[in-house]
C-alpha positions in Angstrom: 150.4 71.9 123.8 151.0 71.1 127.4 151.5 73.3 130.5 155.3 73.0 130.1 155.2 74.0 126.4 155.9 70.5 125.2 154.0 69.7 122.0 151.5 66.9 122.4 148.8 66.5 119.8 145.2 65.7 120.3 145.5 62.1 119.1 148.1 61.5 121.9 145.8 63.1 124.5 143.0 60.9 123.2 145.1 57.8 123.5 146.0 58.7 127.1 142.4 59.2 128.0 141.2 56.0 126.4 143.9 53.9 128.0 143.2 55.5 131.4 139.4 54.9 131.2 140.0 51.3 130.1 142.4 50.7 133.0 139.5 51.4 135.3 137.2 49.1 133.3 135.1 51.8 131.7 132.4 50.3 129.6 131.6 50.8 125.9 134.4 53.3 125.3 134.0 55.1 122.0 135.9 58.0 120.5 134.4 60.3 117.9 136.4 62.4 115.5 134.5 65.7 115.6 137.1 68.1 114.2 135.2 68.4 110.9 131.8 69.0 112.5 132.5 70.9 115.7 134.5 73.9 116.8 134.6 72.6 120.3 137.2 69.9 120.0 139.0 67.4 117.7 137.7 64.3 119.6 134.9 63.3 122.0 135.3 60.2 124.2 132.2 58.6 125.6 132.2 55.9 128.2 130.3 54.6 131.2 130.7 53.2 134.6 128.4 51.0 136.7 128.4 53.1 139.8 129.3 56.5 141.2 132.4 55.0 142.7 133.6 53.6 139.3 132.7 56.8 137.5 134.9 58.7 140.0 137.7 56.2 139.6 137.6 56.6 135.8 137.6 60.4 136.0 140.4 60.5 138.6 142.6 58.1 136.5 142.0 60.1 133.3 142.9 63.4 135.1 146.0 61.8 136.7 147.3 60.3 133.5 146.8 63.5 131.5 148.5 65.6 134.1 151.4 63.1 134.3 151.7 63.7 130.5 151.7 67.5 131.2 148.3 68.0 129.5 146.3 70.8 131.0 142.9 69.8 132.4 141.0 72.9 131.6 137.7 72.0 133.4 135.9 69.2 135.1 132.1 69.4 135.4 129.6 67.2 137.1 132.0 65.5 139.4 129.8 66.1 142.5 126.7 64.6 140.8 128.5 61.5 139.6 126.0 60.7 136.8 127.7 62.5 133.9 131.2 64.0 134.3 132.8 66.0 131.6 136.5 66.5 131.4 137.7 69.3 129.1 141.2 68.7 127.8 141.0 71.4 125.1 141.0 69.4 121.9 139.7 66.3 123.6 136.5 66.2 125.6 135.7 63.2 127.8 132.2 62.2 128.8 131.9 59.7 131.6 128.3 58.6 132.2 126.3 56.3 134.4 124.6 53.8 132.1 121.1 55.4 132.6 122.4 58.9 131.8 124.2 57.7 128.8 121.1 56.0 127.4 119.1 59.2 128.2 121.4 61.7 126.5 122.5 59.4 123.7 125.4 61.6 122.6 126.4 58.9 120.1 123.2 59.6 118.2 123.5 63.4 118.6 127.1 63.3 117.1 126.3 60.4 114.6 127.8 62.4 111.8 131.2 62.1 113.4 133.3 59.1 112.4 134.4 56.6 115.0 138.1 56.5 115.9 139.6 53.0 115.9 140.7 52.6 119.5 141.0 48.8 119.6 144.8 48.8 120.1 144.4 51.0 123.2 141.9 48.9 125.0 142.1 45.4 126.6 139.3 43.2 125.3 
């Protein structure tokens, strides 16, 4: 559901986020289907950027594209630190990491029970 009451499902929100991250050259974008194992969300997106500037660009693009689609951005955390930014879109949670923070927290391993979502058609190789 969007701010305007238009129905948009979590898979569409996921696609918008993945395409936006990819448009700013986010690295190693993965999407996990966590709806069976978490009450938090349907999907997690994990990606990384090479610098604080790139991380901010990725975050800003995701927020801009989601808002353009009338998706409510519920919360953004970590934006000032720039090493790990979390964007809460309700049913989709985006994690944008620096490479070192991503390696340290290793969310992929933490959520390894969650199946990967095939996002190949949404990203430019």
